[in-house]
N, C-alpha and C positions, 0 to 999 in steps of 0.2 A: 398265518403262523404255520410253520412246517414242523412236524414231529420227526425227530431224528433218532435212529438207533446207530450207535457207534461201536463197531467191533475192533478190538485192538486199541483201546483208548489210551494206553500208557506208552505206546511207541511213538516214534517221531511223527508219523502222519497223524496219529490219533491226537497227540497233544496240540499239533498245529490246527487240527480241525476244531478243537475246543477253543482255541484262541480266536478263530474266525467266528464261531458261534457267540463267544463272549462279547465280541464287538457288535453283534446284531441280535441281541436277545429279543428284540421286537419282532424278529422274523423266524427264529428257530427255537425249538424247545427240545432238550435232550430227554428222551423217554427211556433209553436203555444204554447201558455201558457194559462192555465185556473186556476182560483182560486175561492173558495167559497165566497170570499169577506171579510173574516175576518181580513186580513192583507194587505190592499191595498198599503201601503207604500212599503212593501217588494215586491209586484208584480210590482210596478213602477220601483223599483231598478233593478229587474230581467229583465224587458223589455229593460231598457237602456243598460244593460250589454250584452244581447243576441240578441236584435233587432229582435224579431219574426215578422212574417207577421200579426199575429192575436193574440189578447188577449181576452179571453172570461170570462165573469163574469155573475152571475145569475140574477142581477136586473138592471133596468135602473138607479136606484140611485147610484149603484156602478159604472156604466159606466159614469155617470155625474161627479163623483169624479175623474175619470181618465182623463176626457177631458182636453186637453192641457198639460198633464203631461207625455205623452208617446212619443217615437220617431215618427217623422213625417210619416215614412213608416209603422207604426203599426196600423192596424185597430182594432176597439173595437166591439165585439159582446156581446149582453146582452140578458138575458131571461133564463127561466128555462131549455131550450133545447140548450143553447149556448155551453156547453161542449160536448154534443152529436153531434152537427153540426161540431164542431172542430175535434172531433174524427174521423169523416167520411171524412175529407179532405185528398187528396192524400199525402202520406208520406211513409217513410220506416218503421217507428215504432211509435206506440202510447204507451206511458207509463202511465198507469192509476194508480195514487196515490191518488185518491179521497177516503175519508173515508166514510164507511157505505153504506147503500142501495142506496144512490144517485149515486153511481158508476155503477149501473146496466145498465141503458139506454146508457150511453157512451160506456160501454163494448160491448153491442150488436151493437151499431152504428159502432164502429171500426171494428168488425168482419164482419159485413155485407158489409162494404166498401172494404173488402179484405186487410186491413192493418194488419201487424204483431202487436200483442198486448202483450206488457210486462205488466203483471198483478200484481200490488202490492195491488190492491183493492180486497182482498180475499172475501169480503162480497158479491160482485156481482156474483162471481162464486158459492158461497155457497147457496145464496138465489135463484139464477137463475137456478141452476142445469142443467137439460137437455136443457133448453132454450139456455144456453150459449154453452154447449158442442156441441149441434146440429148445432149451427151457426158457429162453428169454423172448418176450414179446417185442415187437418193434419199438425202439426207443426206451426199453426198460433198462438196458445196460448203459451206464454213463461212465466215461473214462475219468480217472483222477490223475494218472501219470501226466506230467506236463507235456510230454511228447504226444500222447494220444488225445489229450484235451486240445492240443494245437491242431491235430488232424481234424477233430470234430468241428473246430471253429473254421478252419480253412475250407473244409468240404462244403460249407454253406455257400461258397462262391460258385458252385456249379452242380450239375446233375451227376449222378453216379456213373452214367455211361460216358461222361466227358473226362473222367479221371484217367490220366496217363500213368502216373506212378506216384508213390509216396516217398518223400525224402526224409528219413529219420535222422535227426541230428544227435551227435554224441560229443560230449566235452573232450573225450580222449583220456580223461582221468589224469592222475598225477604222473603217468609215464608216457604221455604223448610224445612221439618223436623218437623214442628209444627203439633200438633193434632188439630182436629176440635175445641175442646173447648178452645184452645189457640188462635183461630182466631177471637173470638167473639168481642173483643175490639180493633181490628186493626183500625188505623186511616188512612185517605186518604194520609197523608204525608208519613206514613210508606209504604203504598201500592205503592206509586209512586217512591220509592227508589229502582229501579231495579238494581240487582247486576252486570249485564254485558252489558245491552243495553240501549241506549238513544233513547226514542221513544215518540210519542204523548201520551196525557192523556189516551184516551180510550184503546189504545193498551197496555200501561203500566199496567193499572188496569186489563185488560183482561189477561195479563201475570201473574199477582198476583193471580187471581182466577183460572187460567188455562182455561178460556173460549177461549182464543186465541188458545190454543192447540186443543180444540175441533173444532174450525173453521178450523184449519189447517188439522186435520184428515179428515174432509169432503172435503176440497180442494184437498188433496192428492188422495182421492178416485175418485174424478171427473176428475182430471188432468191426472191420470195415469191408470185409469180403474182397480185398485186393489180393491178386496173385502174389505168392511169395517172391517170385522173380521180378515183380514190379515194385519192390520195396528196396530202396537203396539207403545205405548208411553212409553219412558224411560227417567228418569231424569238424566241430565248430567250438573252439575252446572257450569262448566267453559265455556260452549258454544263454545268449540273448534271443536267438531264433530257436524256438522250441521244436519245430518241425515244419515241413512244407508239403504242399500238394501241387504237383505239376499236372496241368490239364492237357487235353489232346491237341490244343492249338499252340502249345509251347509256353503258355502263361503259367507262372508259378506264384502261388499265394502262400505267404509265410505268416505265421503267428509269432509275434515278438513281444517280450516283456522282460523286465528284470528277473533274474533267477530267484523266484520266491514261490514256494509251493502253495502259499495261501491263495494265490489266484486260481489255479485249477481246482483246489479244494472248494473255494467259494462258488465257482461256476458249477461244479458238480452238485453241491448242496442245493443250489437255486436253479438248476437247469430246467428249461432252456434260457432263462433270463439271467442277465449279468447282475452281480451284486455291487452296487455303487461303492467306490472307495475300498475295494478288496485289497489292493496294494497301491503303492506309489509308482507312477509311470517313469519313463526315462526323463533325464534332464537334457533336453535338446539344445540347451544353451552352451553345452560343452561338446568338444569333438568326440565322436564315437567311431571306433574302427572295428568292424566285424570281418572275419575272414573264415574261409572254409578249406578243408584239406581232405584228400582221399583217405580212406581207412587202409592201414597197413595190415592186410590179412595174414601175412606171414608172422608178424610179431604178435598179433591179436586174432587168433583163429576162431574165437568163440562164436562170432556172428555167423560165419559160414557153417560151423558145426550145428548151430541152431537151425539154420535154413535146411540143412540135410535132415534134421529131425522132423521139421515141418513137412517136408516132402514125403518122408517115410510115414508120418501120421501115426495113428494108433497111440500106443503108450510110449513111443520114443521121446516125446517132449517131457513126459513125467520122469523118465530115467535121467535125462539131461539135467533137469532141475534137482532131482534128489541127489544124484552123484555130486553135483556141484556144492550143495549145502554141506555135505560131509567133507569135501575137499577144502572148503573155506574154513571150517572148524579146524581141520588138520594143519592148514597153513598158519592160522592164528595161534595155534598151540606149538608151532615150531616143528611139526612132524612132516611137513611137506613144503617143498620150494614153491615159489610163485608160479613159475612156468609149469610146474607139476599139477597145478589145479586143473587147467584145461586139458593137459595131456591125459590125466587120469580120467576126466569126464569123457573124453573122446574114446578111450579104451573101453570104458564101461558101455557107452552107447554102441560102439561097433560090435561088442560081444552080444549085446541085447538084440541088435538087428540081425545078427547071424544065427541066433539060437531061438528066437521067439517068433513064431508065425503070427501074422496079423490076427487080432482078436477084436470082437465087438467091444466097444467102450462101455464100461459101467463104472460106478463108483468103486466096486470091488476090484475090477481089473486095473484101474488107475492106481488105487492104493497098494495093490499087490506089486505093481511095477515100481512104485515109489519105494516100497520096502526093499525090493530086490536091488534097486539101484543104490540105495544107501548101504546095504550090506556088502554088495560087491565092491563099491568104492572103498569101504572100510577095509576090506581084505587087501585090495591093491595097495592102499596106503601103508597098511601093516607090513606088506612085503618089502616096501622101500626103506623102512626104518632099520 
C-alpha cells in the first residue's frame, strides 16, 4: 500500500489521479489533498470519497467553508504554506498537480522531506531550475507529463552516455498547418478546442501557442541532463507517440500509447513498476497511420524562445512562464490577440535579459522575477488596449 499526497486535487490532473487511485484502492491510500480553493464542493466530495488525514487550502475563508462538511477524521490546514506543509508530510509519493509558479515551494518541500515527487507541475521545475534539481536525490523526481514519462521509459533502453538526442513530440494543437498571418484572428473558443487532449484552460491555450512545448523542452533538459540543443520538437498530430529517444548508433526508441493521461499518472504513482490495466492499449486489428511533421518556428516561435531562456538560465524561464500566464488571461478575456501572446512574452523576456544581470537562484529571486514578469506583461497588454 502506497500513501499518496495529492496537491491540486480538483484540477484536470488531480481528478484523473483520483480516478486511477479509485481503480486500485488495494495499492494506494490518499492521505492528503490540497486545492487552490476554486472548487470547494469538488474538494468536499473528494474528501468524503477518499477520507484523507488532511485537506489543505490557501485561506482561512476556504477553511471556514469546509468546516463541518468533511469526514470527522479529516483535519483542515489553511494558509499560503498549507500545500508546502502537506507536501512535507511522511508519505510514499507526493503528486504535485498545482498549476503555475505556486507549485514551486511545495515541490521543494516534498524533495527536502525526502518524499518521492511525481511532478505534473512542470512550471516549478522550469522556473526553479537548479534549485529543484539540486534538492532532488537520484530517482526522487518522477515525470507525470506524458512526454517526459515517455522519455523516462525510453531511456531504459540504453546508458546515459549513449543518448544522442531527445525527440519531443507535439500534437501541433488546433492550428497545426496555419501560417502566422492566419492566426491573427483566432478566438479563445477555437484555441480551447484541442484535437486530442482534454486539459485545463492555461495548458490548452499553451498547447495552441506551443508555449507548453517550450516549457516541456526546458523540463526535459532539467530532468534528464540532455543539452538544450540536443532536444528537437517534432509535430505528431495523433499524439500516439509521446516522445522518443535517439541513441548514438542511430536507433530511436519511441513510447507509444493512446492519448490518455491516466497511463503516465499510474506509472508515476507506482514508479518504477507498471500498474496493470492502467489504460486500454491500441486496437491493432485496425489500420493505424501515424505521421510526423517539422515544427513551423515562424508561425509558432514559443519553442525557440524557451530555448533562448534556457540558454540564458537564471530567472529567464521564470519570466517566460509568468508573462505567458498573464497573456493567456488577457487573450481569454479578449484584451490580447492570439499572436500577441508569444509576441508579448518575447518582449518581456528580452527586456529582462537586457536589464537584469545574472543572479544566484533562490526562491526569493525566482518569485521576484515571476512577479516582475507578470507586472511587465500586464503593462504591455494594457498599452495595446
